[in-house]
C-alpha positions in Angstrom: -16.4 -1.6 40.2 -19.1 0.9 40.3 -19.4 4.2 38.4 -18.8 6.3 41.5 -15.5 4.6 42.2 -14.3 4.9 38.7 -15.1 8.7 38.6 -13.1 9.1 41.8 -10.2 7.2 40.3 -10.0 9.4 37.2 -10.5 12.6 39.4 -7.5 11.7 41.6 -5.4 11.0 38.5 -6.4 14.4 37.0 -5.5 16.2 40.2 -2.2 14.6 40.3 -1.5 15.3 36.5 -3.9 17.8 35.1 -2.4 17.9 31.6 -0.9 14.5 30.8 0.7 13.7 27.4 2.9 11.3 25.7 6.5 10.8 26.6 7.3 10.7 22.8 8.9 13.9 21.4 7.1 15.2 18.4 6.3 18.5 16.8 3.6 17.6 14.4 1.0 14.8 13.8 3.4 13.4 11.2 6.3 13.1 13.6 4.0 11.5 16.1 2.9 9.0 13.5 6.4 8.1 12.8 7.3 7.9 16.4 4.4 5.7 17.3 5.2 3.3 14.5 8.8 3.1 15.8 7.8 2.6 19.3 6.4 -0.9 18.8 8.4 -3.3 21.1 10.7 -0.3 21.9 10.9 2.2 24.7 9.9 6.0 24.3 13.3 6.9 25.4 14.9 4.8 22.7 12.7 6.2 20.1 13.4 9.8 21.1 17.0 9.1 21.0 16.6 8.0 17.3 14.1 10.5 16.1 15.8 13.5 17.4 18.6 13.3 14.9 16.1 12.1 12.2 13.6 14.8 12.5 16.4 17.4 12.5 17.0 16.5 8.8 13.8 14.8 7.8 10.4 15.5 9.4 8.0 15.5 6.5 6.8 12.6 4.2 8.8 14.1 1.3 11.9 14.2 3.3 11.7 10.7 4.8 10.6 9.3 1.3 13.7 10.9 -0.2 15.9 9.3 2.3 14.7 5.9 1.3 14.8 2.8 3.3 18.6 2.5 3.4 18.9 6.1 4.5 16.3 5.8 7.2 17.9 2.7 8.6 21.0 4.8 9.4 18.8 6.8 11.9 16.8 4.1 13.6 19.2 1.2 13.7 19.3 1.3 17.6 15.5 0.5 17.5 14.3 -3.1 17.5 12.8 -4.4 14.3 14.3 -1.4 12.4 14.5 -3.1 9.1 10.7 -3.8 8.9 10.0 -0.4 10.5 12.1 1.4 7.9 10.2 -0.2 5.1 6.8 0.6 6.7 7.7 4.1 7.5 9.0 4.9 3.9 6.0 3.3 2.3 3.6 5.1 4.7 5.2 8.3 3.5 4.8 7.4 -0.1 1.0 6.7 0.5 0.6 9.9 2.5 2.0 11.8 -0.6 0.1 9.9 -3.1 -3.3 9.7 -1.4 -3.4 12.3 1.5 -1.6 15.4 0.0 1.2 14.6 2.4 -1.2 15.0 5.5 -1.8 12.6 8.3 -5.4 11.3 7.8 -7.8 11.9 10.7 -9.9 8.9 10.4 -9.2 5.4 11.9 -10.0 3.7 8.7 -7.4 5.7 6.7 -4.8 5.4 9.5 -5.1 1.7 9.8 -4.7 1.3 6.0 -1.1 2.6 6.4 1.8 0.3 6.6 2.9 -0.3 10.2 -0.4 1.2 11.6 -2.8 -1.0 13.6 -5.6 -0.2 15.9 -3.4 0.9 18.9 -1.2 3.2 16.7 -4.3 4.8 15.1 -5.7 5.4 18.5 -2.7 7.1 19.7 -2.5 9.4 16.8 -6.3 10.3 16.9 -6.0 11.0 20.6 -2.7 12.7 21.0 -2.5 14.5 17.7 -6.1 15.4 17.1 -7.8 15.3 20.6 -10.1 12.5 19.9 -11.5 10.5 22.9 -9.8 7.2 22.0 -7.9 4.9 24.4 -5.1 3.0 23.0 -4.6 -0.2 25.1 -0.9 -1.3 25.5 0.7 -3.6 27.9 0.7 -1.0 30.7 -3.0 0.0 30.2 -4.0 -3.7 29.9 -2.3 -4.4 33.3 -3.8 -1.4 35.0 -7.3 -2.0 33.8 -7.3 -5.6 34.9 -5.5 -5.1 38.2 -7.6 -2.3 39.4 -10.8 -3.7 38.0 -11.6 -0.5 36.2 -12.2 -2.4 33.0 -11.2 -6.0 33.2 -11.0 -8.0 30.1 -9.1 -11.0 28.5 -8.0 -9.2 25.3 -6.8 -5.8 24.4 -10.0 -5.1 22.4 -12.2 -6.2 25.4 -10.3 -3.8 27.7 -10.5 -0.9 25.2 -14.2 -1.4 24.7 -14.9 -1.4 28.4 -12.8 1.5 28.9 -14.6 3.5 26.3 -17.9 2.5 28.0 -16.8 2.9 31.6 -14.6 5.9 31.6 -16.7 9.1 32.4 -16.8 11.2 29.3 -15.1 14.3 31.0 -11.9 12.0 31.5 -11.9 10.1 28.3 -9.5 12.4 26.2 -6.9 12.1 28.8 -7.6 8.5 30.2 -5.0 7.0 27.9 -2.1 9.0 29.1 -3.1 8.8 32.9 -3.4 5.0 32.7 -0.2 4.4 30.7 1.9 6.7 33.0 0.4 5.0 36.0 1.3 1.7 34.7 4.8 2.7 33.7 5.8 4.3 37.0 3.3 3.2 39.7 1.4 -0.1 39.0 4.5 -1.6 37.4 4.5 -5.3 36.2 6.7 -7.0 38.7 6.1 -5.3 41.9 3.4 -2.4 42.0 4.2 0.5 44.2 0.9 0.4 46.1 2.2 2.5 48.9 2.9 5.5 46.5 -0.5 5.1 44.6 -3.0 7.8 44.8 -5.9 5.3 44.0 -4.7 2.5 46.4 -7.8 2.7 48.5 -10.1 2.6 45.5 -8.2 -0.2 43.6 -9.7 -3.6 43.8 -6.3 -5.5 43.3 -6.3 -8.3 45.9 -2.6 -8.8 46.2 -1.4 -5.2 47.0 2.1 -4.6 47.9 2.6 -2.2 50.8 5.7 -0.4 49.7 6.5 3.4 49.0 
């Protein structure tokens, strides 16, 4: 896929959704960090259902650390892997208080040093909370990048590196959200909705499904 076609793809995605954002509900970088940690192998809807009541009573590192692991579990029990996630989140809060004055760090290295935070989570926080031009590659983005041939790769890191190289700079801050939403609602895993796709004629997927 050439540069001109990639540029046109992102221009159309921007025209369709000028101000994309995450579907996780959050009111601060800390709430986003907690939500993204909880979202591993869980849906945004499920995470929002749990964090609504949680953040109403505890939405700071101090408050969640005070809840403790057992207290936090009561709020996130409906989320998969909640035992491990509760331990990670409480420990993360303790580290934020001890090493970062209770603030979410703004560097990848510091974020990835926190329990429960890997490269993908760090990228989401850097992009969504702080406006950095990072692209977090999840299963949806991995699928879209490979199907369309925008940035094909065999691993998540290969796809991320290619997206960072190939996505035109003016679209890079929002590319993560456009691609994940496209994969979640249009270029779905089992049967892509090619007939409803605004980039169908630009996409290089060989097995297009003519549905609406």
